N, C-alpha and C positions, 0 to 999 in steps of 0.2 A: 626647126627650132635650133639656134645656135648654142655654141658651147659655152659663151660668157653668160646667156640667161640661164641655162642649166646651174652653172655654179652660183650664181646669186639665188635660185630657188632653194639649192641644197643648203646654203647658209642661213637663210630666212628659215627654213624648217628646222634645222639644228639649234637656232636661237630659239624658236618656240618650244623645242623639246626641253630645252635647258631651263628656259624662264617661266613656263605657264604650268607644266606637270607638277612642280614641287609645290606651286601655289595650291592648286587644286587639293592635293593630297592633304596637307596640312591644314586648309582651311576648312576642311569637311571632317576632322578628327577631334572629338570632345578632349580637353585636356584636363588633367586631375592628378593631384598627387595625394596619395592616400596619407601622408602624414601631415596632418594639420589644416588641408584643404576645407573650407566651410560649403556644403552642398545645401541650397534650397530645393526641397521636392514639391510639385504641385500637381494634385489630381483631383479630377471631378467625380463625385460620386452622388448617385441618385438617393431617394429618400429610403430605399431598402438596403441600401449600403453597397450596392455594386456599381459596376463602373457606369458612368453616365455617357462619356465621351469617348472617342476613339483614341484620344491622345493623353499624354502625360507630359511633364516640363521638368527637365533637370537643370539647374542653372549652378555655375561655380562662383561663389562669392569672394574667391582667393583665400589666402591662408588667414587662419584664424588670429593672427598674430598682429594683423591690419586692423583688424576689429578691437583688440586689447589694447592697442597704440591710439584709439581715439580717447582724447581728453575726457575724464570722469565729467558726465553730465551734458556731453555735446552728442549731437545728432548729426549722422551723416544718412545721404542718399545713395542707396546700392543700385547703380544704372543698368546692371544687367537685368534686372526685373523692372518691367514697365507695362503700362497698359497694352501698347502693340504686342509685346512678347505673349502677355497672358492672354489676348482676344485671339489672337493668331492660332495658340494652343487649343483653345476650346472654342473655336468659333462654329464647331459643327455643332454644339449643343443649343445655338442661340434660340432654335425655335420652340425649344419646352421651358428652360428658364434662362433668366438673364446671364450673360457670359461669364461674368464675375462671381455668381452664385454658387454656393455648395460645392467650392473649392476648398479640398483639403491642403494644407500647406505646413511643412515645419522646416527647420534647419538644423544641421549636426556636423560634427567632425569628429575626429579620434586620432589617437596616436598609437600605432601598432608598436609591438615591441621592436627593438631596434639593435640586434644582435652585432651589427658590424660597426667597427671603430670609424668609420667615416661619418657615421651619423651620431655618434656618442658612445658613452661606456654604459654599462649595466642596463641597459633597455631604454635609456633617456632620449627625449628629443632635445637637443641642445639649440637654443634661441636667444637672441638678443635679451629677450625678456626673463631668461631663465632656463633651467632644465625640465621639461615636462617628461613625467615618468610615463613609460610604455603603459598602453591601455587607458590612459587619461580619456575621457569622454566629454564633448559638449551637445546638448540638445536643449530642444525647446519645450516648454509645458506652457500651456494656452490658460489663459486667464479671461473670466468673465466680464472683467471690469478694468478697464485701460489705466485706471489710476490705481490699482492696487497690486503689489506682487503676490505672485503665487507662494506656496509653501515650498520652500527648497526642499528637495529629494535627498534622501540619505544615499552617503557613499556605499559603494559596492567593492567587494574585494576583486582582484586581478583576474581570478576564474570566472566570477559571474560576469565581468565586464568583456571578457574576451569575444564571446559571441555578438555583443553588440559592435563592436568594433568591426567585426567581420561582415556583419548585415551593413553597416555604413558603407565600408570599402566597396561591398558588392553592388552598391547603387552606383557608385562613380566608376566602377569596372563595366557595369552593365551600359551606362551611357558611353563611355568610351567604344565598346563593342558595337552598340546599336549605331551610333554615329558612322562607324566604318562601314557598314552596310549600306547605312542611308545616302553617304556621298552626297552629290549636289541635287539629289531628287527631292532634298528636304530644304527649302529655303530656311526654315527655323532651326539649322544646324550648323554651329559655329564653334570654335575652340572652346568658348566657355558656356553656351547654351545648346541643347538639343531637345526637341519635341519627339518623343518615343512614341510608336504605334504600339498600343495596348494588345492588340490580337497578334501580330505578326512577330513581336518578341516578348511575349509574356513571361518566359522563363528569365529575363534580364531587365524587365522595368522596375520602377519603383515599387509597385505593389508587390512584386515578388519577395521583396526584402521588408517593406515596411507595414504590410497589411498583414493582419492576422486571417487566417486562411477560413478561418469558421465565421469572422465577422470583419469583413474588410472596411468598414465604414470606422474603426478604431486604429489608427497607425499606432503601432507599438513597437516595432521591429520584433514582431513574432513573441511577444511575450505571453502570449497564450500557450507557446509551446516549452513550458518550464523555464522561461526566462524572464525573471521578476523584475521587469524594469520598474522601478519607482514611479508612482502614480500612474502607472499603465497607459498613458495616454501622452504621444507627443506631438501629435497633429491637431492644429485648430481648422474650423470648419466655417466658411464666410457663410452668413446666413443669407435667407432669400425673404424681402429684398437686402442686398447688401448696401447700408447706406451710413455705415459708421467705422470709424477705423477698428482694427483688431489686432491685439497685441499677444505675442509669444515670448514669454521670459527665457532667456538663454543662460543655462547653468553649465558650469566645468565642474566635474566629478574626476579627481584624481584617486586611483585605487586605493581603499581602505588603508590607513597607516602610512600611507607615501606623503612628503611633504608636498604642499602646495606652493610652488614657486614664486607666486606674486604675492602670499602672505605669511608663508612658512608654516602655517597650520597643517595638523596631520588629521583633521577632523572636519575641516569647513566644507560644505556645499556652497561654492562659489558663484555669486550671481554676478554674471559678466554684464548683463544690459538687457535690452528687449527689442525686437523686431516691432514694427508695424506695418500691417498691410491695409491700404487705404483704397476707397472704392473707386479712386482714379487712377488705380494700377500702381502708384507709387510704392516704394519698398525702402523703409528707413530702420537705422538702427541707431539706438541710444546707449551709450557707455554709461555703465553705473561706477559708482564710487570703488575705488581698490581697497578701501579702509579694512580693518579687521571685523569680524562677525561681533554684532553688539553683544556686551556682556549683561547678565542678568545678575542684579546686584540684589535687591529686595523685591521678590516678585509679586507678591500680593498679599492682601489683606481682608478682612471681610467686617461687616456689620450683620447683625443676624446669625454668630459664631456657630451653635447646634440648636434644636427645636422640634416641635410638632411638625409634621406635615399637614397641609402644604406649607412648605418653608420657603420664604423669600429672602434671599441671601444678597446683598449688595458687594461686589469685587472692586477694589482698587489696587493699583499697581505702581510701583515706583522704578520700572526698567529704565536703566542707562543706555545712552549710546544712541547712534542715529537709527531711527526706528520708521518703517514704511507702515506696518501694521502689526497689530496684536491678534492672536488666535486664541481664543479660549475654548477650551474642552472641558465641560463642568461635569462630566462623568455618568449624566443621566441620559445621555443620546444627544444633548444639547450641544451645539458647535456652533460659534459666532466668530466673525472677524470685525476687529474694531480698528479704525483709521485715525481716531483722535487721543487714544491713550488714555480716555477718561474712564469713570467708572461705568460698570455694566450690572447689571441684575440676572439673576436666573432663580425659579422656581423649582423644587423638589416635591413633587407630589407625592409618592410614595416614601416609605420610611426606608432606613438603610443608610450605610456608609457610602460616600462618594469620594473617589480620587479626582482631585482637580489639576489641570495643567495649564500652562500659558506658554506658548510660543510666540517669539518677537522675530520680525523678519527685518532685514536691514540690506544696505548697500553691499556690505561683505559676506552676508550669510544669515543664518538664524541661530536662535538658542532656545532651549526650552527647560522650563522648571516645573516640577510634579510634586504633588504633596499628596501621600497616599491616605486615605479615609479622612480627609481633611474636612469633609463636611458631614455629619450624621443628623439624619431626619428621623424622627421616633416616632412611630404612629400614633396617631391621636387617641387617649384616652376615652373611654366610654363613661361617661359622667351619669350618676344615680341622680334621682330627683332629691334637693335638699328637704331634710325634716325639721319641723320645730320643737326644740326640747328644752324645757324649762325658760323659755324665751330666748332660746339661742338656736341659731343654724346649723345643722351637723350636715357635712358633705361626705361624698365617697365616691369611689368609681373603681373601675375594673379595667383589663385590658391595658395596664399602665406598663411602659418599659423599665423595668427593675432597675433600682440604681440609679435612675435619672433624676435629675434635681428639677423640683417644679416650684412655683410661687401662686399665692394668691393674692389678688390686686382687688382694691375696694374703693368705692367713691358714693358719694350722697347725691352727686349731678352727674347723670349721663351725659349730659352734653360736652363734659371736659374732654379733652384730648386724651387718648389711652396713656401717653406718657405723663400725664399729671395724677394719673390713679396712685393711690397709697398702696405699697406692698404690705401685707399685715400678717403673712406666714410664708416660710420657706421650709423645704425638706426635700427628702428624696422618697421615690416611690419605694414601696416594700418590696421583698423578694417573691411575694406571691401574685405581684402584678395589681395591687390596689394601693388605695391612700383613704385616709379619713381625717377630716378636721372640723371641728366645732369652735363657731367663732366667738370673740369674747365683746364683740362690740356691744355698745350701749343705745345708739341711735335707733330710732323708729324704723327707717327707711334705709336700704342700703344696695348696692349693686356690686357683685362678685364676678370676679373673672380669673379663671386658671391658665396659668401661661407656663411656657418653659423658659428658661433664663437667657 
């Protein structure tokens, strides 16, 4: 072997070391910024809440500011999540259920405290969109109806939010650690996506931080360990069969009392938009409006105001603002969501006072109005049999709510609608829970009805 050939071989090997090795090192390491990068997590569960497959998937969707910069109402496709990535991650489960069925998924981001001046002052993350307070959280809440926004969660204090930020960051750090061990042995290991083996790296995978140890089917960033995440569950679960799009609403919660840099509010739960996971594996984000939370001007009125149970009440509202849905809590265990803003009805079977509240949700957040003891349903009186005295009917009853007003209506034609009956007497029930009335009507026939006002 001559010297010239050896020299050429040495240069080629040197070039190989310089050019190839750095590519291998960087291409197989997951990239994640704890400050504001949105991670999407996907894990497959069986019907009893345990791991269905051998892998979980973590995807970096980029900075949350990219999503917030999407024009209001516009939809973008997040290309890092696709059918190929999902089926490759869960292909080992294809023999039991369809590959994309029973996948639990969510998206989340956070801002840790920023103590050094290079990242802003007073713990803020400084961006062109504004300064986000330390421990600002973004996370998803699943909705059963792709057309209806979920009820926004309440803000948390920074002390409560701190552990959630740590759990979210740990998922990214775990993906970074796992991707380093996997190297080129895992074809689904890139700077923005890693398929995590759940058995070999169980201390660093998604479930270790997002799953409840006692019930891993509910993804909640360990809220079962005295960490009260609002609404309790952040993950959606694809059904079996998975044949319709699923929606996760994406909320931003600044710490309680801190100003939202997008709206200036210190109380809003900011609705940033929503993700859709489709049966064909496409993953989209739709940006919500950046408008302020809807204001409640005149919340509700009723017909049917107090009465005897069962009491049916018709509620109407005159709420202003851009509203997606109205959530009525009638105080007797009945809660309904209305998407048209029209009137709603509720029946109170048992006597008692009832507090009614109306929550309106819109692109900028939510607003609630509550009226304490607004509805009072009285027990139905026990009526005695009327007696005939001197050609007049005498009425009486017991078990009457003391002090409540009552009316007696009369008609000679039973086919008339109730609204056409004639009021003949109005009084209050006596303090001993009784009432009495002797009619002075002179007609030969008549029908009487005891009603509340």
